[in-house]
N, CA and C of each residue as an Amber inpcrd file, in Angstrom:
protein
   750
  42.4140000  30.6500000 -38.4140000  40.9380000  30.7420000 -37.7190000
  40.7540000  28.9800000 -37.5280000  40.2380000  29.0590000 -36.0640000
  39.9230000  27.5370000 -35.5420000  38.6080000  27.3250000 -35.6390000
  38.2760000  26.0300000 -35.9720000  36.8630000  25.6490000 -36.1240000
  36.8800000  24.4650000 -35.1950000  35.5920000  24.5110000 -34.6970000
  35.2490000  23.2820000 -33.7470000  34.8950000  22.1690000 -34.7300000
  35.3570000  20.7430000 -34.0750000  35.0990000  19.5760000 -34.9310000
  33.5280000  19.3010000 -35.3940000  32.4890000  20.0490000 -34.4230000
  31.1500000  19.7190000 -34.7350000  30.5570000  21.1400000 -35.4580000
  29.9410000  20.9190000 -36.6350000  29.4860000  21.8650000 -37.3290000
  27.8110000  22.3390000 -36.7800000  27.7670000  23.5280000 -37.0540000
  26.1380000  23.8490000 -36.7840000  25.2980000  23.6240000 -37.9850000
  24.1640000  23.5200000 -37.4890000  23.0830000  23.0100000 -38.7620000
  22.9830000  23.8610000 -39.8520000  23.3060000  25.4210000 -39.8550000
  23.3860000  26.1990000 -40.8780000  24.6300000  25.7320000 -41.8820000
  25.7390000  25.5640000 -41.0990000  27.0200000  25.1190000 -41.9120000
  26.4840000  23.6240000 -42.7670000  25.8800000  22.8960000 -42.0200000
  25.6990000  21.4530000 -42.6490000  24.6350000  21.7880000 -43.8310000
  23.7630000  22.5560000 -43.6790000  22.6520000  23.0880000 -44.6510000
  23.4940000  23.4660000 -46.0600000  24.3140000  24.5780000 -45.6230000
  25.1750000  25.1260000 -46.7290000  25.8370000  24.0870000 -47.5610000
  26.5100000  22.9770000 -46.8900000  27.4480000  22.0540000 -47.3520000
  26.3020000  21.1850000 -48.3960000  24.9800000  20.8980000 -47.8590000
  24.2390000  20.0850000 -48.5560000  23.7620000  20.8420000 -49.7760000
  23.4430000  22.1760000 -49.6340000  23.1390000  23.0850000 -50.6780000
  24.2620000  22.9570000 -51.6600000  25.4730000  23.0150000 -51.1810000
  26.6020000  23.1010000 -52.1590000  26.6210000  21.9340000 -53.0700000
  26.4720000  20.6280000 -52.2570000  26.4310000  19.4190000 -53.1270000
  25.3000000  19.2510000 -53.9560000  24.1100000  19.8370000 -53.9130000
  23.0260000  19.6930000 -54.6940000  23.2160000  20.5420000 -56.0860000
  24.0840000  21.8670000 -55.6680000  24.6140000  22.6010000 -56.9790000
  25.6400000  21.7520000 -57.6000000  26.5940000  21.2550000 -57.0370000
  27.5880000  20.3440000 -57.8750000  26.7840000  19.4420000 -58.7310000
  25.9500000  18.9440000 -58.2140000  25.3810000  17.8550000 -59.2250000
  24.8860000  18.3160000 -60.5470000  24.4590000  19.5480000 -60.3920000
  23.6950000  20.2940000 -61.4920000  25.0430000  20.8330000 -62.5650000
  26.0910000  20.9510000 -61.9380000  27.2220000  21.3660000 -62.7350000
  27.4310000  20.7280000 -64.0200000  28.0580000  21.2690000 -65.1060000
  28.3820000  20.5650000 -66.2590000  29.9450000  20.5980000 -66.1310000
  30.6640000  19.7020000 -65.5070000  32.1000000  19.6110000 -65.6540000
  32.7730000  18.7860000 -66.7580000  34.0770000  19.2890000 -66.9070000
  34.5800000  18.4260000 -68.1870000  34.7260000  17.1410000 -67.9070000
  34.8870000  16.1290000 -68.5360000  35.0850000  14.5980000 -68.5870000
  36.2820000  14.3230000 -67.4300000  37.1720000  15.2480000 -67.5410000
  38.4500000  14.9460000 -66.7610000  38.1940000  15.2020000 -65.1950000
  37.2100000  15.5500000 -64.7720000  37.0720000  16.0520000 -63.4320000
  35.7190000  15.1780000 -62.9110000  35.9300000  14.9670000 -61.6900000
  34.8910000  14.2270000 -60.7990000  34.2710000  15.1250000 -60.0950000
  32.7520000  15.0550000 -59.7720000  32.0210000  16.2510000 -58.9750000
  32.4510000  15.9460000 -57.5180000  32.7890000  14.7300000 -57.0920000
  33.1990000  14.6740000 -55.6590000  34.3760000  15.3200000 -55.1780000
  35.1600000  15.5200000 -56.3620000  36.3820000  16.3740000 -55.8840000
  36.3630000  17.5330000 -56.1370000  35.3130000  18.4640000 -56.3490000
  35.4410000  19.7910000 -56.6590000  35.8120000  20.6090000 -55.4210000
  34.8920000  20.4860000 -54.3120000  35.0300000  21.3710000 -53.1940000
  36.2720000  20.7850000 -52.4930000  36.7140000  19.7370000 -52.3310000
  37.8320000  19.2630000 -51.4530000  39.0040000  18.9490000 -52.1870000
  39.1540000  19.4150000 -53.5170000  40.3200000  19.3080000 -54.2270000
  41.5920000  19.8180000 -53.7290000  41.3040000  21.2260000 -53.2190000
  42.6240000  21.9430000 -52.8000000  42.9350000  21.2430000 -51.4360000
  42.1470000  20.7060000 -50.5060000  42.3830000  20.2300000 -49.2890000
  43.3140000  18.9890000 -49.4720000  42.7990000  18.0680000 -50.5840000
  43.3490000  16.9210000 -50.8570000  44.8160000  17.0690000 -51.2740000
  44.9140000  18.4400000 -52.2600000  46.2930000  18.7150000 -52.9340000
  46.9570000  19.0090000 -51.7180000  46.7370000  19.7670000 -50.7230000
  47.5090000  20.1490000 -49.4300000  47.8190000  19.0320000 -48.7200000
  47.1400000  17.9980000 -48.6590000  47.5670000  16.6570000 -48.2290000
  48.3510000  15.8020000 -48.4120000  48.3590000  16.0390000 -50.1360000
  49.2700000  15.2330000 -50.8650000  50.7100000  15.8870000 -51.3570000
  51.0590000  16.9150000 -50.4050000  52.2580000  17.6520000 -50.5510000
  53.2660000  16.9150000 -50.5100000  53.2280000  15.6690000 -49.6240000
  54.4490000  14.8630000 -49.5050000  54.2220000  13.6630000 -49.5030000
  53.9440000  13.0760000 -50.7760000  53.6270000  11.6200000 -51.1750000
  54.7270000  10.7370000 -50.7200000  54.2390000   9.3180000 -50.3890000
  55.1600000   8.6320000 -49.7580000  56.2790000   7.8900000 -50.9020000
  55.7210000   8.3710000 -52.0530000  56.6610000   7.8270000 -53.1600000
  57.7690000   8.6160000 -53.3300000  57.6390000   9.8070000 -52.6090000
  59.1610000  10.6340000 -52.6360000  60.2890000  10.2690000 -51.5750000
  59.8330000   9.4930000 -50.7480000  60.9040000   8.6570000 -49.8400000
  61.8100000   7.9260000 -50.7420000  63.1600000   8.1950000 -50.6900000
  64.0370000   7.5970000 -51.8760000  65.2470000   7.2200000 -50.8040000
  65.5880000   5.8620000 -50.9640000  66.4510000   5.1100000 -50.2070000
  67.8180000   5.9600000 -50.7130000  68.8900000   5.7620000 -49.6540000
  70.0390000   6.3280000 -49.9950000  71.1540000   5.5340000 -50.8020000
  70.7720000   4.1420000 -50.9840000  71.5990000   3.2400000 -51.7860000
  70.7710000   3.0310000 -53.1400000  69.8600000   4.0350000 -53.5970000
  69.4110000   3.9720000 -55.0340000  70.3650000   4.6380000 -55.9510000
  70.3820000   3.9840000 -57.3010000  71.5300000   4.3880000 -58.3470000
  71.0510000   5.4290000 -58.5950000  72.0700000   6.4760000 -59.4930000
  71.5460000   7.5560000 -60.2690000  70.3970000   7.4850000 -61.2400000
  70.7210000   6.2960000 -62.0120000  69.7900000   6.2040000 -63.0500000
  68.2080000   6.0960000 -62.6700000  68.1050000   5.3280000 -61.6240000
  66.6880000   5.1440000 -60.8290000  66.3070000   6.4880000 -60.3920000
  67.4240000   7.1070000 -59.7590000  66.8470000   8.5890000 -59.1480000
  66.4190000   9.2570000 -60.3350000  67.0220000   9.5240000 -61.2730000
  66.7140000  10.3140000 -62.6310000  65.3980000   9.8700000 -63.0960000
  65.1400000   8.6150000 -63.0970000  63.8540000   8.2100000 -63.7960000
  62.6370000   8.3990000 -62.7380000  62.9070000   8.4950000 -61.5020000
  62.0230000   8.7700000 -60.5930000  61.6110000  10.1020000 -60.5620000
  62.6800000  10.9180000 -60.7100000  62.4250000  12.5720000 -60.7760000
  61.6230000  12.8530000 -61.9870000  62.1590000  12.2320000 -62.9890000
  61.3980000  12.6350000 -64.1650000  59.9390000  12.0590000 -64.2680000
  59.4830000  11.0530000 -63.5090000  58.2920000  10.6940000 -63.3200000
  57.5540000  11.5300000 -62.4820000  58.1520000  11.7550000 -61.4970000
  57.5590000  12.9530000 -60.5460000  57.2630000  14.2590000 -61.2700000
  58.2740000  14.5470000 -61.9640000  57.9050000  16.0310000 -62.9540000
  56.7450000  15.9190000 -64.0320000  56.8200000  14.7310000 -64.3100000
  55.5330000  14.4310000 -65.2070000  54.2780000  14.3240000 -64.5540000
  54.2310000  13.6870000 -63.3810000  52.9440000  13.8010000 -62.4530000
  52.6900000  15.0230000 -62.0410000  53.6500000  15.9490000 -61.5780000
  53.4630000  17.3820000 -61.1490000  52.9200000  18.1560000 -62.3980000
  53.4180000  17.8630000 -63.5240000  53.0620000  18.5790000 -64.8030000
  51.6340000  18.5130000 -65.0280000  51.2950000  17.2670000 -65.0470000
  49.7630000  16.5120000 -65.2140000  49.0080000  17.4180000 -64.1970000
  49.3370000  17.3120000 -63.1280000  48.5820000  17.6040000 -62.0090000
  48.3620000  19.3100000 -61.9660000  49.4280000  19.8220000 -62.5270000
  49.2730000  21.4460000 -62.8150000  48.4180000  21.8070000 -64.0480000
  48.4610000  20.8530000 -64.9610000  47.7330000  20.9790000 -66.1450000
  46.1430000  20.8280000 -65.5590000  45.9090000  19.7840000 -64.6050000
  44.6310000  19.6250000 -64.2530000  44.0790000  20.7970000 -63.4900000
  44.8810000  21.3790000 -62.7110000  44.5990000  22.2190000 -61.8670000
  44.4540000  23.4670000 -62.4680000  45.0070000  23.8800000 -63.6370000
  44.8950000  24.9370000 -64.3110000  43.5960000  24.9090000 -65.1540000
  43.3040000  23.8270000 -65.7510000  42.0600000  23.4810000 -66.2810000
  40.7560000  23.5990000 -65.3970000  40.9020000  23.1980000 -64.2720000
  39.9520000  23.2920000 -63.2020000  39.8520000  24.8570000 -62.8610000
  40.9990000  25.7470000 -62.5430000  40.8050000  27.1580000 -62.4850000
  40.0600000  27.8320000 -63.5670000  40.4630000  27.4830000 -64.7270000
  39.8770000  28.0570000 -65.9670000  38.4660000  27.8750000 -66.0110000
  37.9700000  26.6270000 -65.5770000  36.5490000  26.1890000 -65.6180000
  35.8480000  26.8970000 -64.5710000  36.5440000  26.9530000 -63.2450000
  36.0300000  27.8550000 -62.5610000  36.0070000  29.3340000 -62.7970000
  36.6650000  30.0040000 -63.8080000  36.4630000  31.2670000 -64.2600000
  35.3750000  31.2650000 -65.2030000  35.1330000  30.2660000 -65.9270000
  33.9760000  30.2570000 -66.7140000  32.7470000  30.1700000 -65.8540000
  32.7090000  29.3120000 -65.0000000  31.6050000  29.3120000 -64.1600000
  31.1670000  30.7550000 -63.3880000  32.3290000  31.4680000 -62.9480000
  31.9600000  32.7760000 -62.4300000  31.5520000  33.7200000 -63.6570000
  32.2310000  33.7220000 -64.7060000  31.6730000  34.5410000 -65.9650000
  30.2720000  34.1550000 -66.2120000  29.7640000  32.9690000 -65.8380000
  28.3030000  32.3950000 -66.3560000  27.2630000  32.8480000 -65.3670000
  27.5850000  33.5740000 -64.1620000  26.8630000  33.9190000 -63.0700000
  26.4830000  33.0860000 -61.9660000  27.4670000  32.2040000 -61.7060000
  27.5550000  31.6470000 -60.5750000  28.5990000  31.9660000 -59.5530000
  28.7070000  33.2990000 -59.3570000  29.8060000  34.0760000 -58.6530000
  29.6580000  33.6010000 -57.1200000  28.0660000  33.6150000 -56.6630000
  27.9610000  33.5180000 -55.3300000  28.3290000  31.9150000 -54.8170000
  27.8990000  31.1290000 -55.6950000  28.3800000  29.6430000 -55.4270000
  29.7280000  29.4520000 -55.1340000  30.5500000  30.0410000 -56.4370000
  31.8430000  29.8580000 -56.3930000  32.5490000  30.5420000 -55.1540000
  32.0600000  31.7810000 -54.8380000  32.4870000  32.4530000 -53.5650000
  32.3960000  31.6410000 -52.2790000  31.0290000  30.9630000 -52.2750000
  30.9210000  30.0840000 -51.1110000  31.6440000  28.8090000 -51.0680000
  31.9830000  28.0800000 -52.3110000  32.9960000  27.1400000 -52.1280000
  34.5100000  27.4930000 -52.0430000  34.5980000  28.8870000 -52.4220000
  36.1420000  29.3220000 -51.9720000  36.1720000  29.3450000 -50.3920000
  35.1430000  30.1610000 -49.8000000  35.3520000  30.3340000 -48.5340000
  35.0860000  28.9360000 -47.9000000  34.4030000  28.1800000 -48.2090000
  34.3150000  26.8100000 -47.4590000  35.8160000  25.9400000 -47.7030000
  36.2930000  26.0380000 -48.7410000  37.6620000  25.5510000 -48.9110000
  38.6150000  26.4100000 -48.2270000  38.6320000  27.6640000 -47.8810000
  39.4090000  28.3540000 -47.2010000  39.2660000  27.9010000 -45.6070000
  37.7930000  27.8550000 -45.2710000  37.7550000  27.5940000 -43.8350000
  38.3800000  26.1270000 -43.6110000  38.2010000  25.2200000 -44.5090000
  38.6440000  23.7960000 -44.2720000  39.9670000  23.8230000 -44.1720000
  40.6970000  24.5120000 -45.1710000  42.0750000  24.6840000 -45.0890000
  42.7160000  25.1170000 -43.7190000  42.1110000  26.2940000 -43.2790000
  42.3120000  26.9850000 -42.1310000  42.2480000  26.0670000 -40.9530000
  41.2290000  25.1630000 -40.9060000  40.8020000  24.2810000 -39.9230000
  41.7760000  23.1970000 -39.8200000  42.1580000  22.7590000 -41.0420000
  43.3160000  21.8260000 -41.2790000  44.6130000  22.2450000 -40.6380000
  44.9720000  23.4910000 -41.0020000  46.2700000  24.0460000 -40.3940000
  45.9660000  24.2440000 -38.9450000  44.8180000  24.6020000 -38.6720000
  44.8670000  24.7880000 -36.9870000  44.9710000  23.6790000 -36.3420000
  44.3720000  22.3910000 -36.9130000  44.6030000  21.0790000 -36.2280000
  45.9800000  20.6540000 -36.3220000  46.5800000  20.7910000 -37.5140000
  48.1260000  20.4680000 -37.4180000  49.1280000  21.4460000 -36.5480000
  48.7050000  22.5160000 -36.3020000  49.1950000  23.4250000 -35.1720000
  48.8050000  22.9140000 -33.9300000  47.6830000  22.7640000 -33.7560000
  47.3890000  22.0110000 -32.4950000  48.1240000  20.8110000 -32.2720000
  47.9650000  19.9260000 -33.0980000  48.9240000  18.6930000 -33.0360000
  50.2600000  18.6890000 -32.5800000  51.0300000  19.9240000 -33.4270000
  52.3880000  20.0910000 -33.3530000  52.6410000  20.8490000 -31.7870000
  51.6010000  21.7800000 -31.1230000  51.7530000  22.2680000 -30.2410000
  51.4960000  21.2450000 -28.9910000  50.5020000  20.3030000 -29.2800000
  50.4550000  19.3990000 -28.2140000  51.7710000  18.3960000 -27.9920000
  52.3340000  18.1370000 -29.2500000  53.4970000  17.2070000 -29.0620000
  54.6990000  18.0010000 -28.3410000  54.9120000  19.4370000 -28.8780000
  55.7820000  20.0830000 -28.1220000  55.4850000  20.2520000 -26.7020000
  54.1540000  20.6380000 -26.3860000  53.7950000  20.4210000 -24.8000000
  54.0730000  19.1270000 -24.0010000  53.9360000  17.6740000 -24.8380000
  54.2960000  16.6560000 -24.0930000  55.7520000  16.6530000 -23.9080000
  56.5050000  17.1780000 -25.1430000  57.9910000  17.2320000 -25.1420000
  58.6940000  17.8010000 -24.0550000  57.8730000  19.2880000 -23.9840000
  58.4240000  20.0880000 -22.4270000  57.9690000  19.5290000 -21.3170000
  57.0690000  18.7620000 -21.1840000  56.5150000  18.1760000 -20.0040000
  57.4600000  17.0690000 -19.5550000  57.8050000  16.2390000 -20.5770000
  59.0200000  15.1870000 -20.3650000  60.2930000  15.8430000 -20.1270000
  60.6690000  17.0040000 -20.5080000  61.8280000  17.6300000 -20.2660000
  61.8660000  18.1840000 -18.8170000  60.5810000  18.7370000 -18.3190000
  60.5810000  19.3420000 -17.1200000  60.6850000  18.1930000 -15.9660000
  59.8990000  17.1930000 -16.4000000  59.9900000  15.8150000 -15.4880000
  61.6040000  15.4530000 -15.2910000  62.1030000  15.3430000 -16.4540000
  63.4560000  15.0390000 -16.3610000  64.4870000  16.0970000 -15.5460000
  64.2080000  17.3710000 -15.9350000  64.7770000  18.3120000 -15.1260000
  64.5020000  18.3070000 -13.8420000  63.3000000  18.0300000 -13.4120000
  62.8110000  18.2030000 -11.8790000  63.3480000  16.6750000 -11.2030000
  63.5550000  15.6370000 -11.8460000  64.3540000  14.6220000 -11.3420000
  65.7720000  14.7310000 -11.1650000  66.3360000  15.5060000 -12.1390000
  67.8720000  15.7710000 -11.9290000  67.9710000  16.7770000 -11.0130000
  67.2830000  17.8840000 -10.7330000  67.2150000  18.7370000  -9.6780000
  67.0750000  17.9730000  -8.3100000  66.2260000  17.0770000  -8.1730000
  65.9980000  16.3520000  -6.8720000  67.2500000  15.4240000  -6.6110000
  67.7720000  14.7270000  -7.5700000  69.0830000  14.1170000  -7.4150000
  70.1760000  15.0130000  -6.9860000  70.1910000  16.1370000  -7.6990000
  71.5280000  17.0280000  -7.3790000  71.1760000  17.6680000  -5.9880000
  69.9910000  17.7290000  -5.4420000  69.6700000  18.2890000  -4.2730000
  70.0170000  17.3060000  -3.1740000  69.6570000  15.9620000  -3.2470000
  69.8840000  14.9800000  -2.4970000  71.3390000  14.7020000  -2.3210000
  72.1550000  14.5980000  -3.5680000  73.6550000  14.5180000  -3.4890000
  74.1920000  15.7070000  -2.6600000  73.6540000  17.0860000  -3.0540000
  74.2500000  18.0200000  -2.0890000  73.8200000  17.8570000  -0.6920000
  72.6540000  17.4110000  -0.5010000  72.5470000  17.2660000   1.2350000
  73.2780000  16.3510000   1.5470000  73.7490000  15.0860000   0.9800000
  74.5540000  14.0880000   1.3360000  76.0430000  14.5210000   1.3920000
  76.5570000  15.3270000   0.4670000  77.4830000  15.8320000   0.8880000
  77.8710000  16.9500000   1.9080000  76.6910000  17.6670000   2.1120000
  76.7820000  18.4840000   3.2210000  77.1760000  17.7540000   4.2620000
  76.0810000  16.9230000   4.7350000  75.9480000  16.1380000   5.8350000
  77.3960000  15.1250000   6.1030000  78.0050000  14.6980000   4.7040000
  79.2250000  14.2080000   4.7780000  80.5780000  15.2020000   5.3800000
  80.4300000  16.1840000   4.8560000  81.2260000  17.3960000   5.0590000
  81.2370000  17.7490000   6.6440000  79.8700000  18.0540000   7.0350000
  79.6120000  18.3720000   8.4990000  80.4810000  17.2800000   9.4220000
  80.0540000  16.0200000   9.0250000  80.5680000  14.8400000  10.0600000
  82.1430000  14.7560000   9.8750000  82.7540000  15.1120000   8.3930000
  84.2890000  14.9410000   8.4390000  84.6430000  16.1940000   9.4450000
  84.2840000  17.4980000   9.4390000  84.6030000  18.3950000  10.1180000
  84.4310000  18.2830000  11.7370000  83.3810000  17.6520000  12.0570000
  83.3480000  17.4680000  13.5290000  84.2590000  16.2910000  13.6450000
  84.4680000  15.4750000  13.0870000  85.3860000  14.3560000  13.2400000
  86.8290000  14.8340000  13.3290000  87.1890000  15.8040000  12.3720000
  88.3240000  16.3200000  12.3030000  88.6630000  17.2170000  13.6050000
  87.4740000  18.0510000  14.1230000  87.5970000  18.9090000  15.2490000
  87.9110000  18.0880000  16.7380000  87.1920000  16.9330000  16.5170000
  87.3540000  15.9880000  17.7850000  88.8220000  15.3610000  17.8580000
  89.2960000  14.9030000  16.5640000  90.5590000  14.3680000  16.7060000
  91.6540000  15.6310000  16.9570000  91.5700000  16.6890000  16.3720000
  92.2580000  17.6060000  16.7430000  92.3510000  18.0410000  18.2500000
  90.8710000  17.9400000  19.0400000  91.1430000  18.4960000  20.3000000
  91.7630000  17.0600000  20.9400000  91.6900000  16.0410000  20.4980000
  92.3480000  14.8180000  20.9870000  93.7020000  14.8880000  21.2170000
  94.1320000  15.2190000  19.8910000  95.5520000  15.6290000  19.6790000
  96.2860000  16.5770000  20.5600000  95.3580000  17.6970000  20.5630000
  95.9820000  18.8910000  21.2630000  96.0140000  18.3940000  22.9180000
  94.8810000  17.6110000  23.4210000  95.0820000  17.2500000  24.7570000
  96.1530000  16.2440000  24.9390000  96.4430000  15.2880000  24.2080000
  97.5760000  14.3690000  24.1350000  98.8430000  15.3990000  24.3070000
  99.0220000  16.1980000  23.2750000 100.2270000  16.8910000  23.0680000
 100.5390000  17.9180000  24.4950000  99.3110000  18.2420000  25.0630000
  99.5110000  19.2020000  26.0570000  99.8290000  18.1410000  27.4970000
  99.4350000  17.1130000  27.4430000  99.6160000  16.1520000  28.4480000
 101.4370000  15.5330000  28.1350000 101.6050000  15.4040000  26.7260000
 102.8850000  15.3000000  26.7600000 103.9530000  16.4030000  27.2410000
 103.6840000  17.6060000  26.9440000 104.5020000  18.7290000  27.1780000
 104.4970000  18.8280000  28.6810000 103.1760000  18.5930000  29.0570000
 103.5180000  18.4990000  30.9370000 104.3140000  17.6840000  31.4780000
 104.2990000  16.3910000  30.8280000 105.1350000  15.3520000  31.4420000
 106.6410000  15.5400000  31.0420000 107.0140000  16.1820000  29.8800000
 108.2380000  16.6680000  29.6620000 108.7600000  17.5990000  30.3710000
 108.0290000  18.7520000  30.8590000 108.3700000  19.7490000  31.2370000
 108.7580000  19.3380000  32.9680000 107.6580000  18.5320000  33.3860000
 107.8830000  17.9800000  34.7020000 109.0930000  17.1980000  35.0470000
 109.3320000  16.3610000  33.9040000 110.7760000  15.5910000  33.8960000
 111.7580000  16.4870000  33.8080000 111.8970000  17.4760000  32.9280000
 112.9060000  18.2540000  32.6770000 113.1790000  19.1960000  33.8890000
 111.9670000  19.5390000  34.6600000 112.2070000  20.3680000  35.9270000
 112.7910000  19.4850000  36.8400000 112.4440000  18.3920000  37.0440000
 113.0360000  17.3440000  37.9620000 114.5410000  17.2720000  37.7750000
 114.7510000  16.9520000  36.2120000 116.1380000  16.7060000  36.1150000
 117.2050000  18.0140000  36.5510000 116.4010000  19.3630000  36.0030000
 117.3640000  20.4170000  36.4950000 117.5440000  20.6230000  37.8410000
 116.4870000  20.2760000  38.6700000 116.6120000  20.3120000  40.1270000
 117.5510000  19.5390000  40.7070000 117.6340000  18.0610000  40.1830000
 118.4210000  17.2630000  40.7460000 119.7920000  17.5590000  40.3880000
 120.0460000  17.9710000  38.8990000 121.2360000  18.6150000  38.6570000
 121.6250000  19.7920000  39.6610000 120.7780000  20.7980000  39.9670000
 121.4950000  21.9280000  40.7130000 121.4930000  21.3770000  42.1300000
 120.7240000  20.4930000  42.5910000 120.9080000  20.0030000  44.2350000
 122.3090000  19.4290000  44.0020000 122.7470000  18.3310000  42.9370000
 124.1160000  17.8770000  42.9720000 125.1530000  19.0340000  42.9110000
 124.9790000  19.8290000  41.9680000 125.9950000  21.1440000  41.8610000
 126.1980000  21.7580000  43.2550000 124.8810000  22.0210000  43.9470000
 125.0000000  22.5220000  45.2890000 125.6390000  21.7490000  46.3890000
 125.5090000  20.5440000  46.4190000 126.0800000  19.6780000  47.3310000
 127.5580000  19.6170000  47.0620000 127.9390000  19.6400000  45.7280000
 129.3800000  19.7730000  45.3080000 129.9980000  20.9690000  45.8260000
 129.2770000  22.1950000  45.3880000 129.8360000  23.4760000  45.7980000
 130.0690000  23.4440000  47.4870000 129.0300000  22.9380000  48.2050000
 129.0180000  22.9260000  49.6080000 130.2470000  22.2100000  50.1540000
 130.3400000  21.1370000  49.6130000 131.4660000  19.9740000  49.8770000
 132.8200000  20.7630000  49.7440000 133.0480000  21.4310000  48.4260000
 134.0560000  21.9940000  48.2450000 134.3960000  23.0910000  49.1640000
 133.3420000  23.9770000  49.3770000 133.6850000  25.1030000  50.4760000
 133.7590000  24.7320000  51.7520000 133.1640000  23.4830000  52.3100000
 133.5680000  22.9240000  53.3910000 134.9020000  22.4820000  53.4750000
 135.4410000  22.0470000  52.4990000 136.9460000  21.3950000  52.4730000
 137.6400000  22.8660000  52.5880000 137.2670000  23.7650000  51.8970000
 138.2660000  24.9420000  51.6210000 138.0560000  25.6970000  53.2890000
 136.9210000  25.5840000  53.5120000 136.6670000  26.3700000  55.3130000
 137.5440000  25.5790000  56.1080000 137.6050000  24.1000000  55.9760000
 138.3250000  23.2400000  56.9110000 139.7850000  23.5800000  56.8720000
 140.1920000  23.5010000  55.4770000 141.6250000  24.0570000  55.3140000
 141.7810000  25.5140000  55.9230000 141.1560000  26.2780000  55.5780000
 141.4410000  27.6210000  56.0190000 141.3310000  27.5180000  57.7250000
 140.4540000  26.9180000  58.3850000 140.5060000  26.7720000  59.8570000
 141.7390000  26.0560000  60.3270000 142.0780000  25.0950000  59.7470000
 143.2460000  24.4050000  60.0300000 144.3770000  25.1480000  59.9420000
 144.5780000  25.9880000  58.7960000 145.6760000  26.8640000  58.4880000
 145.8520000  28.0380000  59.7700000 144.5430000  28.5190000  59.8910000
 144.2430000  29.6580000  60.7990000 144.9320000  29.0590000  62.2510000
 144.3950000  27.9980000  62.7610000 144.6930000  27.2790000  64.0530000
 146.3130000  27.0720000  64.1440000 146.8340000  26.6110000  62.9030000
 148.2220000  26.6510000  62.9080000 149.0090000  27.7530000  62.9960000
 148.6040000  28.7640000  62.3610000 149.2320000  30.3780000  62.4500000
 148.8810000  30.7010000  63.9250000 147.6980000  30.5720000  64.2750000
 147.6460000  31.1710000  65.8180000 148.6480000  30.5590000  66.6460000
 148.5760000  29.1290000  66.5370000 149.5480000  28.4630000  67.6190000
 150.9440000  28.9870000  67.2620000 151.4000000  29.1860000  66.2070000
 152.6580000  29.6480000  65.7770000 152.9970000  31.0840000  66.4330000
 152.0440000  31.8820000  66.0910000 151.9370000  33.1820000  66.6130000
 152.1640000  33.3720000  68.2250000 151.2400000  32.3630000  68.8420000
 151.0670000  32.4620000  70.1200000 152.5890000  31.8420000  70.6910000
 153.0830000  30.8040000  70.0960000 154.3980000  30.3850000  70.3990000
 155.5910000  31.1660000  70.4140000 155.5350000  31.9400000  69.0800000
 156.4090000  33.1910000  69.0990000 156.2450000  34.2870000  69.9250000
 154.9150000  34.5890000  70.2940000 154.7000000  35.5390000  71.2820000
 155.3140000  35.2420000  72.6370000 155.0270000  33.9280000  72.9130000
 155.5390000  33.4610000  74.4300000 156.8860000  33.5390000  74.4690000
 157.6920000  33.2080000  73.3880000 159.1110000  33.1970000  73.3370000
 159.6740000  34.6500000  73.3840000 158.8830000  35.4490000  72.7980000
 159.4060000  36.9180000  72.9460000 159.0200000  37.3080000  74.4010000
 157.9670000  37.0720000  74.8170000 157.7500000  37.4490000  76.1940000
 158.7230000  37.0620000  77.1280000 159.2590000  35.7960000  77.0730000
 160.0190000  35.1340000  77.9630000 161.5980000  35.9010000  77.9160000
 161.7150000  36.2110000  76.4190000 163.2120000  36.9260000  76.2290000
 163.1370000  38.1610000  76.7530000 161.9020000  39.0150000  76.5450000
 161.6180000  40.3930000  77.2530000 161.7830000  40.2270000  78.7690000
 161.3060000  39.2040000  79.1100000 161.1440000  38.9200000  80.5880000
 162.6490000  38.9070000  81.2690000 163.2120000  37.9820000  80.5610000
 164.5770000  37.5810000  80.8010000 165.4680000  39.1730000  80.8250000
 165.0600000  39.7230000  79.8000000 166.1780000  40.9420000  79.4860000
 165.9210000  41.8760000  80.5410000 164.5710000  41.9150000  81.0230000
 164.2510000  43.1350000  81.9240000 164.6570000  42.5370000  83.2420000
 164.6680000  41.2100000  83.3680000 165.2510000  40.8880000  84.9220000
 166.7790000  41.0280000  84.9040000 167.3610000  40.8180000  83.7500000
 168.7880000  41.2360000  83.6340000 169.1480000  42.5210000  83.7830000
 168.5120000  43.3020000  83.1740000 168.6150000  44.6260000  83.1950000
 168.2960000  45.2060000  84.5820000 167.3730000  44.6380000  85.1720000
 166.9060000  45.0360000  86.7200000 168.3780000  44.6930000  87.8710000
 168.4830000  43.4820000  87.3190000 169.6020000  42.7550000  88.3360000
 170.7530000  43.7740000  88.2190000 171.2690000  44.3270000  87.2080000
 172.3010000  45.1090000  86.9560000 172.1200000  46.3650000  87.4890000
 171.0370000  46.9990000  87.4860000 170.8920000  48.4060000  88.2250000
 170.7840000  48.0110000  89.5120000 170.1350000  47.0040000  90.1130000
 170.2890000  46.9770000  91.5960000 171.6670000  46.7200000  92.0880000
 172.5040000  46.0120000  91.3740000 173.8050000  45.9060000  91.5900000
 174.5160000  47.1550000  91.6450000 174.3790000  47.8280000  90.8600000
 175.0350000  49.1970000  90.7360000 174.6240000  50.3440000  91.8930000
 173.5180000  50.1620000  91.9930000 172.9420000  50.7590000  93.2270000
 173.5440000  50.4080000  94.7220000 173.5870000  49.0180000  94.7380000
 174.3980000  48.6990000  96.0890000 175.7660000  48.9970000  96.0390000
 176.3610000  49.2560000  94.7840000 177.7640000  49.4990000  94.9730000
 178.0690000  51.0280000  95.2370000 177.2670000  51.6070000  94.9990000
 177.4840000  53.0410000  95.3120000 177.1090000  53.1570000  96.8170000
C-alpha cells in the first residue's frame, strides 16, 4: 500500500492522540515511551547493521567472538521484543484494544510505506539503469548503422571501380585481339600471295617447257612429214616414169 509523503489532518490528529495516550501508559522500566509506536519500523531498518560487515582478512577467533556478541545482542533484543509483546497483550487484556489496534494499523501502514518507498527507490534505480542501457544500445545501433552505411558505400565504390576496370580490360583485350587478327590475316595473305606467285612461276616454267617440247616435236614431225612426202613424191615419179616407158615400148 503506497502512502503520500504528506499526511492529512485526520492522520496527524490520530498520531497526536496516540502520543497523548502513550504518555499515560505505564510501561516497564526497560522501555522508552518514544519508541513504542516506531519500534517495529526501527527494528526493520536495523536488520543489516554496519557492525555485520566483516573483513575478509579477520582471524577465526575474532569472527567467533563477533558472532557470539551478535548472538547475544539478538537474544537480548528478542527478549526485549518478547517482553514488549507480552506487555502489549496485557494492555489489550486491560481494555486498550482500540488503541493497540490503532497502533498496529499505524505501524503496518508505516512499514508498508517504508516498503513502498524502498520499492520505488529500487524501481527508480532500475529505470535509470535501463535508460543508461537504452542509451548505450542506441549509441551502439547508431555506430553499427554508420559502419554498415560506410561498408555499403565502400562496397558499391569497389564494385563500380571493378566494373570500370573490367570494361577497360575488356576493351583493351578486344583491341589486342583485333590487332592480332589483322596481323595474322596480313601474314596469311602474304604467305598465300607468295605461295601463289611460286606456283604461278612453277606453272609458267612448266608451260614454257611444254611449249618448247611441243614446238620441237612439231618441227620434228613436220620435218619427218616433209621427208616422207619427198620420198613418196620421188617414188611416185619413179613409178610414173616406168609406166610411161613401158607404154612407149609397146
